[in-house]
C-alpha positions in Angstrom: 0.0 0.0 0.0 1.2 3.5 -0.7 2.6 5.5 2.2 0.3 8.5 1.9 0.6 11.5 4.1 -2.9 12.8 3.4 -6.4 11.3 3.0 -7.7 10.3 -0.4 -11.3 10.7 -1.6 -11.6 7.5 -3.5 -15.3 7.3 -4.3 -18.5 9.4 -4.2 -21.3 7.4 -2.7 -24.7 8.5 -4.1 -27.0 5.5 -4.0 -30.4 5.8 -5.8 -32.1 4.4 -2.6 -30.6 4.6 0.9 -28.3 1.8 1.9 -26.9 0.8 5.3 -23.3 0.3 6.5 -22.7 -0.9 10.1 -26.3 0.2 11.0 -25.8 3.7 9.6 -28.0 5.0 6.8 -26.1 6.2 3.7 -27.9 8.3 1.1 -26.8 11.2 -1.2 -23.8 13.4 -0.5 -21.1 11.0 0.9 -17.5 10.3 0.1 -15.5 7.1 0.7 -12.2 8.3 2.2 -9.0 6.3 2.6 -7.1 7.8 5.6 -3.4 7.0 6.1 -2.0 5.3 9.2 -1.0 8.0 11.7 1.1 7.1 14.8 -0.4 4.0 16.4 -3.7 4.3 14.4 -4.1 2.1 11.4 -5.1 3.1 7.9 -8.9 3.5 7.8 -11.8 3.6 5.4 -14.3 6.3 6.3 -17.7 7.3 4.9 -17.9 11.1 5.3 -21.0 13.3 4.7 -20.1 16.4 2.8 -21.6 19.3 1.0 -21.2 18.2 -2.6 -20.9 21.8 -3.7 -17.5 21.8 -1.9 -16.2 18.8 -4.0 -13.8 19.7 -6.8 -12.5 16.8 -8.8 -9.4 17.0 -11.0 -9.5 13.8 -12.9 -5.7 13.6 -13.0 -5.2 13.4 -9.2 -6.8 11.6 -6.2 -8.7 14.4 -4.5 -8.1 15.5 -1.0 -11.5 15.2 0.7 -13.2 18.3 2.1 -14.2 18.3 5.8 -17.5 16.8 6.8 -19.3 14.6 9.3 -17.8 11.2 9.9 -20.6 8.7 9.4 -18.5 5.5 9.5 -14.9 4.5 10.0 -13.1 1.2 10.4 -9.5 -0.1 9.9 -8.8 -0.7 6.3 -8.2 -4.4 5.9 -6.3 -4.8 2.6 -5.5 -8.4 2.0 -2.9 -9.7 -0.4 -4.4 -11.2 -3.6 -2.9 -12.9 -6.7 -4.1 -10.4 -9.3 -2.4 -7.0 -9.6 -4.3 -3.8 -10.4 -2.2 -1.4 -12.4 -4.1 1.5 -10.9 -6.7 1.9 -8.1 -9.9 0.2 -9.1 -13.3 -0.1 -7.5 -16.0 -2.6 -8.3 -19.5 -3.3 -7.1 -21.1 -6.8 -6.8 -24.8 -6.8 -6.0 -26.5 -9.5 -4.1 -30.2 -9.8 -3.1 -29.7 -7.9 0.2 -26.2 -6.6 0.0 -23.8 -4.6 -2.2 -20.1 -5.3 -1.9 -17.6 -2.6 -2.8 -14.2 -3.9 -3.7 -11.2 -1.6 -3.5 -8.2 -3.0 -5.4 -4.7 -1.4 -5.5 -1.6 -3.2 -6.6 -1.8 -6.7 -5.1 -4.1 -5.6 -2.2 -7.9 -5.7 -1.9 -10.3 -4.5 0.7 -14.1 -4.8 0.7 -17.0 -3.0 2.3 -20.4 -4.6 2.4 -23.5 -2.4 2.4 -27.0 -3.6 3.2 -30.1 -2.7 1.2 
């Protein structure tokens, strides 16, 4: 994993219908943020509620997320996998009652599972 010094906004979460993550409702106006490890704290994945008018996206860089309300945060559990992603990729897999978001970078992958 990269040794970043700042947080990365890696996805805009704007579901058509509200979804749940760890018992918290997620609807429009959220970012998925990858926070670097700091001191004794591990790297984390965070869902942050933001004012989307504050979001500026330069497609050539990973945006630094604007401030907002932390809705969810957990340690980022990137596991080693056989396949190698040449660049950061995100993929969705939909089930009957869940949506799995896969975050793949290099030979590491993490997943978040949302409930419908």
